[in-house]
C-alpha positions as protocol buffer text, in pm:
chain_id: "A"
residue {
  index: 1
  type: UNK
  ca { x: 2771 y: 3203 z: 2314 }
}
residue {
  index: 2
  type: UNK
  ca { x: 2965 y: 3517 z: 2230 }
}
residue {
  index: 3
  type: UNK
  ca { x: 3226 y: 3568 z: 1962 }
}
residue {
  index: 4
  type: UNK
  ca { x: 3481 y: 3304 z: 1875 }
}
residue {
  index: 5
  type: UNK
  ca { x: 3837 y: 3394 z: 1970 }
}
residue {
  index: 6
  type: UNK
  ca { x: 3992 y: 3324 z: 1627 }
}
residue {
  index: 7
  type: UNK
  ca { x: 3930 y: 3480 z: 1284 }
}
residue {
  index: 8
  type: UNK
  ca { x: 3564 y: 3463 z: 1180 }
}
residue {
  index: 9
  type: UNK
  ca { x: 3265 y: 3642 z: 1035 }
}
residue {
  index: 10
  type: UNK
  ca { x: 3018 y: 3368 z: 1125 }
}
residue {
  index: 11
  type: UNK
  ca { x: 3008 y: 3073 z: 1364 }
}
residue {
  index: 12
  type: UNK
  ca { x: 2795 y: 2763 z: 1314 }
}
residue {
  index: 13
  type: UNK
  ca { x: 2740 y: 2534 z: 1616 }
}
residue {
  index: 14
  type: UNK
  ca { x: 2753 y: 2172 z: 1505 }
}
residue {
  index: 15
  type: UNK
  ca { x: 2724 y: 1965 z: 1822 }
}
residue {
  index: 16
  type: UNK
  ca { x: 2711 y: 1968 z: 2200 }
}
residue {
  index: 17
  type: UNK
  ca { x: 2797 y: 1711 z: 2468 }
}
residue {
  index: 18
  type: UNK
  ca { x: 2801 y: 1688 z: 2847 }
}
residue {
  index: 19
  type: UNK
  ca { x: 3153 y: 1630 z: 2978 }
}
residue {
  index: 20
  type: UNK
  ca { x: 3234 y: 1386 z: 3261 }
}
residue {
  index: 21
  type: UNK
  ca { x: 3257 y: 1693 z: 3487 }
}
residue {
  index: 22
  type: UNK
  ca { x: 2897 y: 1785 z: 3405 }
}
residue {
  index: 23
  type: UNK
  ca { x: 2983 y: 2086 z: 3189 }
}
residue {
  index: 24
  type: UNK
  ca { x: 2822 y: 2174 z: 2856 }
}
residue {
  index: 25
  type: UNK
  ca { x: 3068 y: 2166 z: 2566 }
}
residue {
  index: 26
  type: UNK
  ca { x: 2976 y: 2314 z: 2228 }
}
residue {
  index: 27
  type: UNK
  ca { x: 3183 y: 2281 z: 1913 }
}
residue {
  index: 28
  type: UNK
  ca { x: 3135 y: 2504 z: 1613 }
}
residue {
  index: 29
  type: UNK
  ca { x: 3271 y: 2580 z: 1267 }
}
residue {
  index: 30
  type: UNK
  ca { x: 3404 y: 2930 z: 1206 }
}
residue {
  index: 31
  type: UNK
  ca { x: 3393 y: 3110 z: 873 }
}
residue {
  index: 32
  type: UNK
  ca { x: 3597 y: 3411 z: 767 }
}
residue {
  index: 33
  type: UNK
  ca { x: 3433 y: 3451 z: 429 }
}
residue {
  index: 34
  type: UNK
  ca { x: 3512 y: 3286 z: 196 }
}
residue {
  index: 35
  type: UNK
  ca { x: 3739 y: 3064 z: 408 }
}
residue {
  index: 36
  type: UNK
  ca { x: 3650 y: 2821 z: 685 }
}
residue {
  index: 37
  type: UNK
  ca { x: 3897 y: 2877 z: 967 }
}
residue {
  index: 38
  type: UNK
  ca { x: 3852 y: 2563 z: 1177 }
}
residue {
  index: 39
  type: UNK
  ca { x: 3652 y: 2408 z: 1459 }
}
residue {
  index: 40
  type: UNK
  ca { x: 3626 y: 2587 z: 1791 }
}
residue {
  index: 41
  type: UNK
  ca { x: 3537 y: 2473 z: 2143 }
}
residue {
  index: 42
  type: UNK
  ca { x: 3342 y: 2658 z: 2411 }
}
residue {
  index: 43
  type: UNK
  ca { x: 3243 y: 2530 z: 2758 }
}
residue {
  index: 44
  type: UNK
  ca { x: 2989 y: 2644 z: 3018 }
}
residue {
  index: 45
  type: UNK
  ca { x: 2841 y: 2525 z: 3346 }
}
residue {
  index: 46
  type: UNK
  ca { x: 2487 y: 2534 z: 3205 }
}
residue {
  index: 47
  type: UNK
  ca { x: 2323 y: 2540 z: 2860 }
}
residue {
  index: 48
  type: UNK
  ca { x: 2247 y: 2913 z: 2879 }
}
residue {
  index: 49
  type: UNK
  ca { x: 2611 y: 2998 z: 2947 }
}
residue {
  index: 50
  type: UNK
  ca { x: 2812 y: 3205 z: 2978 }
}
residue {
  index: 51
  type: UNK
  ca { x: 3050 y: 3008 z: 2756 }
}
residue {
  index: 52
  type: UNK
  ca { x: 3427 y: 3028 z: 2776 }
}
residue {
  index: 53
  type: UNK
  ca { x: 3606 y: 2974 z: 2446 }
}
residue {
  index: 54
  type: UNK
  ca { x: 3912 y: 2750 z: 2458 }
}
residue {
  index: 55
  type: UNK
  ca { x: 4213 y: 2980 z: 2453 }
}
residue {
  index: 56
  type: UNK
  ca { x: 4395 y: 2792 z: 2175 }
}
residue {
  index: 57
  type: UNK
  ca { x: 4107 y: 2767 z: 1929 }
}
residue {
  index: 58
  type: UNK
  ca { x: 4071 y: 2632 z: 1669 }
}
residue {
  index: 59
  type: UNK
  ca { x: 4110 y: 2282 z: 1811 }
}
residue {
  index: 60
  type: UNK
  ca { x: 4111 y: 2135 z: 1458 }
}
residue {
  index: 61
  type: UNK
  ca { x: 4170 y: 2275 z: 1109 }
}
residue {
  index: 62
  type: UNK
  ca { x: 4104 y: 2067 z: 796 }
}
residue {
  index: 63
  type: UNK
  ca { x: 4351 y: 2106 z: 509 }
}
residue {
  index: 64
  type: UNK
  ca { x: 4071 y: 2268 z: 306 }
}
residue {
  index: 65
  type: UNK
  ca { x: 3719 y: 2398 z: 369 }
}
residue {
  index: 66
  type: UNK
  ca { x: 3531 y: 2212 z: 645 }
}
residue {
  index: 67
  type: UNK
  ca { x: 3203 y: 2305 z: 801 }
}
residue {
  index: 68
  type: UNK
  ca { x: 2900 y: 2081 z: 878 }
}
residue {
  index: 69
  type: UNK
  ca { x: 2949 y: 1810 z: 1143 }
}
residue {
  index: 70
  type: UNK
  ca { x: 2802 y: 1613 z: 1431 }
}
residue {
  index: 71
  type: UNK
  ca { x: 2969 y: 1561 z: 1768 }
}
residue {
  index: 72
  type: UNK
  ca { x: 2890 y: 1242 z: 1959 }
}
residue {
  index: 73
  type: UNK
  ca { x: 2984 y: 1102 z: 2300 }
}
residue {
  index: 74
  type: UNK
  ca { x: 3081 y: 736 z: 2279 }
}
residue {
  index: 75
  type: UNK
  ca { x: 3192 y: 465 z: 2517 }
}
residue {
  index: 76
  type: UNK
  ca { x: 3511 y: 331 z: 2365 }
}
residue {
  index: 77
  type: UNK
  ca { x: 3833 y: 202 z: 2514 }
}
residue {
  index: 78
  type: UNK
  ca { x: 4060 y: 453 z: 2343 }
}
residue {
  index: 79
  type: UNK
  ca { x: 3842 y: 763 z: 2290 }
}
residue {
  index: 80
  type: UNK
  ca { x: 3540 y: 937 z: 2442 }
}
residue {
  index: 81
  type: UNK
  ca { x: 3418 y: 1155 z: 2154 }
}
residue {
  index: 82
  type: UNK
  ca { x: 3391 y: 1140 z: 1778 }
}
residue {
  index: 83
  type: UNK
  ca { x: 3335 y: 1420 z: 1533 }
}
residue {
  index: 84
  type: UNK
  ca { x: 3202 y: 1344 z: 1185 }
}
residue {
  index: 85
  type: UNK
  ca { x: 3249 y: 1639 z: 951 }
}
residue {
  index: 86
  type: UNK
  ca { x: 3218 y: 1749 z: 591 }
}
residue {
  index: 87
  type: UNK
  ca { x: 3555 y: 1838 z: 446 }
}
residue {
  index: 88
  type: UNK
  ca { x: 3630 y: 1951 z: 93 }
}
residue {
  index: 89
  type: UNK
  ca { x: 3832 y: 1690 z: -98 }
}
residue {
  index: 90
  type: UNK
  ca { x: 3998 y: 1817 z: -416 }
}
residue {
  index: 91
  type: UNK
  ca { x: 4105 y: 1475 z: -546 }
}
residue {
  index: 92
  type: UNK
  ca { x: 3879 y: 1197 z: -411 }
}
residue {
  index: 93
  type: UNK
  ca { x: 3924 y: 830 z: -497 }
}
residue {
  index: 94
  type: UNK
  ca { x: 3602 y: 836 z: -702 }
}
residue {
  index: 95
  type: UNK
  ca { x: 3380 y: 1107 z: -840 }
}
residue {
  index: 96
  type: UNK
  ca { x: 3440 y: 1481 z: -877 }
}
residue {
  index: 97
  type: UNK
  ca { x: 3601 y: 1705 z: -619 }
}
residue {
  index: 98
  type: UNK
  ca { x: 3362 y: 1798 z: -339 }
}
residue {
  index: 99
  type: UNK
  ca { x: 3273 y: 1749 z: 25 }
}
residue {
  index: 100
  type: UNK
  ca { x: 3332 y: 1407 z: 183 }
}
residue {
  index: 101
  type: UNK
  ca { x: 3284 y: 1266 z: 534 }
}
residue {
  index: 102
  type: UNK
  ca { x: 3582 y: 1265 z: 773 }
}
residue {
  index: 103
  type: UNK
  ca { x: 3608 y: 1113 z: 1122 }
}
residue {
  index: 104
  type: UNK
  ca { x: 3801 y: 1252 z: 1419 }
}
residue {
  index: 105
  type: UNK
  ca { x: 3847 y: 1098 z: 1766 }
}
residue {
  index: 106
  type: UNK
  ca { x: 3929 y: 1262 z: 2099 }
}
residue {
  index: 107
  type: UNK
  ca { x: 3937 y: 1206 z: 2473 }
}
residue {
  index: 108
  type: UNK
  ca { x: 3925 y: 1571 z: 2577 }
}
residue {
  index: 109
  type: UNK
  ca { x: 3766 y: 1768 z: 2286 }
}
residue {
  index: 110
  type: UNK
  ca { x: 4100 y: 1946 z: 2239 }
}
residue {
  index: 111
  type: UNK
  ca { x: 4337 y: 1695 z: 2079 }
}
residue {
  index: 112
  type: UNK
  ca { x: 4182 y: 1524 z: 1776 }
}
residue {
  index: 113
  type: UNK
  ca { x: 4307 y: 1216 z: 1590 }
}
residue {
  index: 114
  type: UNK
  ca { x: 4193 y: 1159 z: 1229 }
}
residue {
  index: 115
  type: UNK
  ca { x: 4073 y: 815 z: 1125 }
}
residue {
  index: 116
  type: UNK
  ca { x: 4335 y: 643 z: 910 }
}
residue {
  index: 117
  type: UNK
  ca { x: 4066 y: 562 z: 649 }
}
residue {
  index: 118
  type: UNK
  ca { x: 3961 y: 925 z: 593 }
}
residue {
  index: 119
  type: UNK
  ca { x: 3758 y: 1024 z: 408 }
}
residue {
  index: 120
  type: UNK
  ca { x: 3531 y: 745 z: 532 }
}
residue {
  index: 121
  type: UNK
  ca { x: 3209 y: 861 z: 364 }
}
residue {
  index: 122
  type: UNK
  ca { x: 3159 y: 926 z: -8 }
}
residue {
  index: 123
  type: UNK
  ca { x: 2866 y: 984 z: -246 }
}
residue {
  index: 124
  type: UNK
  ca { x: 2632 y: 699 z: -319 }
}
residue {
  index: 125
  type: UNK
  ca { x: 2603 y: 801 z: -685 }
}
residue {
  index: 126
  type: UNK
  ca { x: 2841 y: 924 z: -954 }
}
residue {
  index: 127
  type: UNK
  ca { x: 2585 y: 1115 z: -1161 }
}
residue {
  index: 128
  type: UNK
  ca { x: 2277 y: 1169 z: -947 }
}
residue {
  index: 129
  type: UNK
  ca { x: 2152 y: 1358 z: -644 }
}
residue {
  index: 130
  type: UNK
  ca { x: 2462 y: 1334 z: -418 }
}
residue {
  index: 131
  type: UNK
  ca { x: 2741 y: 1296 z: -675 }
}
residue {
  index: 132
  type: UNK
  ca { x: 2938 y: 1610 z: -583 }
}
residue {
  index: 133
  type: UNK
  ca { x: 2893 y: 1683 z: -211 }
}
residue {
  index: 134
  type: UNK
  ca { x: 2802 y: 1465 z: 89 }
}
residue {
  index: 135
  type: UNK
  ca { x: 2785 y: 1634 z: 429 }
}
residue {
  index: 136
  type: UNK
  ca { x: 2740 y: 1429 z: 748 }
}
residue {
  index: 137
  type: UNK
  ca { x: 2480 y: 1597 z: 967 }
}
residue {
  index: 138
  type: UNK
  ca { x: 2322 y: 1366 z: 1224 }
}
residue {
  index: 139
  type: UNK
  ca { x: 2477 y: 1046 z: 1361 }
}
residue {
  index: 140
  type: UNK
  ca { x: 2279 y: 812 z: 1587 }
}
residue {
  index: 141
  type: UNK
  ca { x: 2371 y: 470 z: 1722 }
}
residue {
  index: 142
  type: UNK
  ca { x: 2079 y: 226 z: 1731 }
}
residue {
  index: 143
  type: UNK
  ca { x: 2168 y: -112 z: 1883 }
}
residue {
  index: 144
  type: UNK
  ca { x: 2498 y: -202 z: 1712 }
}
residue {
  index: 145
  type: UNK
  ca { x: 2455 y: 13 z: 1401 }
}
residue {
  index: 146
  type: UNK
  ca { x: 2527 y: 378 z: 1323 }
}
residue {
  index: 147
  type: UNK
  ca { x: 2263 y: 567 z: 1122 }
}
residue {
  index: 148
  type: UNK
  ca { x: 2366 y: 882 z: 937 }
}
residue {
  index: 149
  type: UNK
  ca { x: 2143 y: 1154 z: 795 }
}
residue {
  index: 150
  type: UNK
  ca { x: 2344 y: 1351 z: 544 }
}
residue {
  index: 151
  type: UNK
  ca { x: 2307 y: 1625 z: 284 }
}
residue {
  index: 152
  type: UNK
  ca { x: 2369 y: 1542 z: -78 }
}
residue {
  index: 153
  type: UNK
  ca { x: 2420 y: 1796 z: -352 }
}
residue {
  index: 154
  type: UNK
  ca { x: 2467 y: 1791 z: -727 }
}
residue {
  index: 155
  type: UNK
  ca { x: 2362 y: 1973 z: -1042 }
}
residue {
  index: 156
  type: UNK
  ca { x: 2039 y: 1772 z: -1018 }
}
residue {
  index: 157
  type: UNK
  ca { x: 1666 y: 1836 z: -1041 }
}
residue {
  index: 158
  type: UNK
  ca { x: 1406 y: 1656 z: -827 }
}
residue {
  index: 159
  type: UNK
  ca { x: 1124 y: 1469 z: -1007 }
}
residue {
  index: 160
  type: UNK
  ca { x: 843 y: 1691 z: -1144 }
}
residue {
  index: 161
  type: UNK
  ca { x: 1075 y: 1990 z: -1193 }
}
residue {
  index: 162
  type: UNK
  ca { x: 1224 y: 2126 z: -1514 }
}
residue {
  index: 163
  type: UNK
  ca { x: 1570 y: 2268 z: -1547 }
}
residue {
  index: 164
  type: UNK
  ca { x: 1868 y: 2192 z: -1325 }
}
residue {
  index: 165
  type: UNK
  ca { x: 1988 y: 2364 z: -1011 }
}
residue {
  index: 166
  type: UNK
  ca { x: 2221 y: 2293 z: -721 }
}
residue {
  index: 167
  type: UNK
  ca { x: 1958 y: 2123 z: -507 }
}
residue {
  index: 168
  type: UNK
  ca { x: 2045 y: 2005 z: -156 }
}
residue {
  index: 169
  type: UNK
  ca { x: 1847 y: 1710 z: -31 }
}
residue {
  index: 170
  type: UNK
  ca { x: 1883 y: 1451 z: 245 }
}
residue {
  index: 171
  type: UNK
  ca { x: 1985 y: 1086 z: 237 }
}
residue {
  index: 172
  type: UNK
  ca { x: 2029 y: 806 z: 490 }
}
residue {
  index: 173
  type: UNK
  ca { x: 2314 y: 558 z: 532 }
}
residue {
  index: 174
  type: UNK
  ca { x: 2417 y: 310 z: 798 }
}
residue {
  index: 175
  type: UNK
  ca { x: 2732 y: 131 z: 913 }
}
residue {
  index: 176
  type: UNK
  ca { x: 2858 y: -107 z: 1178 }
}
residue {
  index: 177
  type: UNK
  ca { x: 3206 y: 45 z: 1195 }
}
residue {
  index: 178
  type: UNK
  ca { x: 3173 y: 397 z: 1047 }
}
residue {
  index: 179
  type: UNK
  ca { x: 3399 y: 287 z: 760 }
}
residue {
  index: 180
  type: UNK
  ca { x: 3190 y: 61 z: 537 }
}
residue {
  index: 181
  type: UNK
  ca { x: 2850 y: 213 z: 457 }
}
residue {
  index: 182
  type: UNK
  ca { x: 2518 y: 89 z: 319 }
}
residue {
  index: 183
  type: UNK
  ca { x: 2291 y: 346 z: 157 }
}
residue {
  index: 184
  type: UNK
  ca { x: 1915 y: 349 z: 198 }
}
residue {
  index: 185
  type: UNK
  ca { x: 1775 y: 180 z: -118 }
}
residue {
  index: 186
  type: UNK
  ca { x: 1539 y: 465 z: -198 }
}
residue {
  index: 187
  type: UNK
  ca { x: 1758 y: 766 z: -135 }
}
residue {
  index: 188
  type: UNK
  ca { x: 1711 y: 1057 z: -114 }
}
residue {
  index: 189
  type: UNK
  ca { x: 1515 y: 947 z: 192 }
}
residue {
  index: 190
  type: UNK
  ca { x: 1402 y: 1289 z: 312 }
}
residue {
  index: 191
  type: UNK
  ca { x: 1333 y: 1499 z: 1 }
}
residue {
  index: 192
  type: UNK
  ca { x: 1124 y: 1811 z: -14 }
}
residue {
  index: 193
  type: UNK
  ca { x: 751 y: 1756 z: -23 }
}
residue {
  index: 194
  type: UNK
  ca { x: 777 y: 1843 z: -389 }
}
residue {
  index: 195
  type: UNK
  ca { x: 456 y: 2036 z: -447 }
}
residue {
  index: 196
  type: UNK
  ca { x: 428 y: 2399 z: -543 }
}
residue {
  index: 197
  type: UNK
  ca { x: 361 y: 2624 z: -248 }
}
residue {
  index: 198
  type: UNK
  ca { x: 517 y: 2399 z: 17 }
}
residue {
  index: 199
  type: UNK
  ca { x: 778 y: 2554 z: 243 }
}
residue {
  index: 200
  type: UNK
  ca { x: 1030 y: 2286 z: 141 }
}
residue {
  index: 201
  type: UNK
  ca { x: 958 y: 2265 z: -233 }
}
residue {
  index: 202
  type: UNK
  ca { x: 1310 y: 2375 z: -337 }
}
residue {
  index: 203
  type: UNK
  ca { x: 1570 y: 2218 z: -109 }
}
residue {
  index: 204
  type: UNK
  ca { x: 1609 y: 2044 z: 227 }
}
residue {
  index: 205
  type: UNK
  ca { x: 1916 y: 2015 z: 449 }
}
residue {
  index: 206
  type: UNK
  ca { x: 2060 y: 2043 z: 799 }
}
residue {
  index: 207
  type: UNK
  ca { x: 1884 y: 1726 z: 930 }
}
residue {
  index: 208
  type: UNK
  ca { x: 1918 y: 1641 z: 1298 }
}
residue {
  index: 209
  type: UNK
  ca { x: 1745 y: 1339 z: 1457 }
}
residue {
  index: 210
  type: UNK
  ca { x: 1644 y: 1306 z: 1820 }
}
residue {
  index: 211
  type: UNK
  ca { x: 1513 y: 969 z: 1943 }
}
residue {
  index: 212
  type: UNK
  ca { x: 1245 y: 957 z: 2213 }
}
residue {
  index: 213
  type: UNK
  ca { x: 1011 y: 669 z: 2303 }
}
residue {
  index: 214
  type: UNK
  ca { x: 1114 y: 468 z: 1994 }
}
residue {
  index: 215
  type: UNK
  ca { x: 1029 y: 755 z: 1760 }
}
residue {
  index: 216
  type: UNK
  ca { x: 1285 y: 938 z: 1548 }
}
residue {
  index: 217
  type: UNK
  ca { x: 1214 y: 1311 z: 1525 }
}
residue {
  index: 218
  type: UNK
  ca { x: 1404 y: 1464 z: 1232 }
}
residue {
  index: 219
  type: UNK
  ca { x: 1432 y: 1841 z: 1236 }
}
residue {
  index: 220
  type: UNK
  ca { x: 1548 y: 1996 z: 910 }
}
residue {
  index: 221
  type: UNK
  ca { x: 1588 y: 2328 z: 732 }
}
residue {
  index: 222
  type: UNK
  ca { x: 1423 y: 2387 z: 396 }
}
residue {
  index: 223
  type: UNK
  ca { x: 1331 y: 2655 z: 146 }
}
residue {
  index: 224
  type: UNK
  ca { x: 1039 y: 2696 z: -89 }
}
residue {
  index: 225
  type: UNK
  ca { x: 768 y: 2957 z: -108 }
}
residue {
  index: 226
  type: UNK
  ca { x: 903 y: 3131 z: 205 }
}
residue {
  index: 227
  type: UNK
  ca { x: 1246 y: 3204 z: 348 }
}
residue {
  index: 228
  type: UNK
  ca { x: 1442 y: 2905 z: 488 }
}
residue {
  index: 229
  type: UNK
  ca { x: 1247 y: 2758 z: 779 }
}
residue {
  index: 230
  type: UNK
  ca { x: 1247 y: 2458 z: 1013 }
}
residue {
  index: 231
  type: UNK
  ca { x: 1043 y: 2144 z: 950 }
}
residue {
  index: 232
  type: UNK
  ca { x: 985 y: 1823 z: 1147 }
}
residue {
  index: 233
  type: UNK
  ca { x: 918 y: 1469 z: 1033 }
}
residue {
  index: 234
  type: UNK
  ca { x: 872 y: 1159 z: 1244 }
}
residue {
  index: 235
  type: UNK
  ca { x: 939 y: 790 z: 1190 }
}
residue {
  index: 236
  type: UNK
  ca { x: 914 y: 490 z: 1425 }
}
residue {
  index: 237
  type: UNK
  ca { x: 1262 y: 350 z: 1487 }
}
residue {
  index: 238
  type: UNK
  ca { x: 1140 y: 3 z: 1388 }
}
residue {
  index: 239
  type: UNK
  ca { x: 1057 y: 137 z: 1042 }
}
residue {
  index: 240
  type: UNK
  ca { x: 1377 y: 339 z: 1020 }
}
residue {
  index: 241
  type: UNK
  ca { x: 1590 y: 29 z: 1075 }
}
residue {
  index: 242
  type: UNK
  ca { x: 1392 y: -215 z: 855 }
}
residue {
  index: 243
  type: UNK
  ca { x: 1526 y: -193 z: 501 }
}
residue {
  index: 244
  type: UNK
  ca { x: 1430 y: -545 z: 390 }
}
residue {
  index: 245
  type: UNK
  ca { x: 1124 y: -432 z: 194 }
}
residue {
  index: 246
  type: UNK
  ca { x: 1276 y: -111 z: 57 }
}
residue {
  index: 247
  type: UNK
  ca { x: 1456 y: -237 z: -251 }
}
residue {
  index: 248
  type: UNK
  ca { x: 1164 y: -294 z: -483 }
}
residue {
  index: 249
  type: UNK
  ca { x: 1043 y: -98 z: -781 }
}
residue {
  index: 250
  type: UNK
  ca { x: 860 y: 229 z: -719 }
}
residue {
  index: 251
  type: UNK
  ca { x: 519 y: 236 z: -890 }
}
residue {
  index: 252
  type: UNK
  ca { x: 385 y: 575 z: -995 }
}
residue {
  index: 253
  type: UNK
  ca { x: 7 y: 555 z: -948 }
}
residue {
  index: 254
  type: UNK
  ca { x: -47 y: 900 z: -1100 }
}
residue {
  index: 255
  type: UNK
  ca { x: 41 y: 796 z: -1455 }
}
């Protein structure tokens, strides 16, 4: 993809779409450590490039740090694309300062309009696994409902561990309008496998779901007994969308 054409040390691709002209458009977050310098746009005729960076990058700059996001093509009357990103919020309506979910809309990937309800996505809990940071990562529309895989972070320890660390883990939420959200009753829905020696025993994050033949394939990054690596989990879409039986008590058969 080449170097971004605005200040950066690192670039992190967050999403890609095919434009109406058939071109491949990639958007990315740029970091000039320790600052995040905005979202950039690059376009190519094919996935392997070469990519041309938009001359007036960044196309959007949050008022504070902003990094993880998903970019989605939609069929709406007043916009063609939406971008759902994690932006630092120093004084949220509830809970401590931290990352929250913000929505942007665009017709051309260059001019972006913030949702008037921003931030539209907040932690499920005030003192548990996602109380400080929530980071939208993977947004999928299934029938008339949006499903969001997101990272949660807090000074929190998974079950069976001692001590407390800043553990990232993954939750699931859904919404009809991207404003009002329901959280999966048994979040975190995609935790580490939780046993010593597993590659994802410490933390999991960066989820991204691809749907094929009614199966959701969730790729994720994790760390445990080896350096951060990529994992894959699968779930039938029918099970992913059926939350009716998921609110009951969890029974620990090991005790």
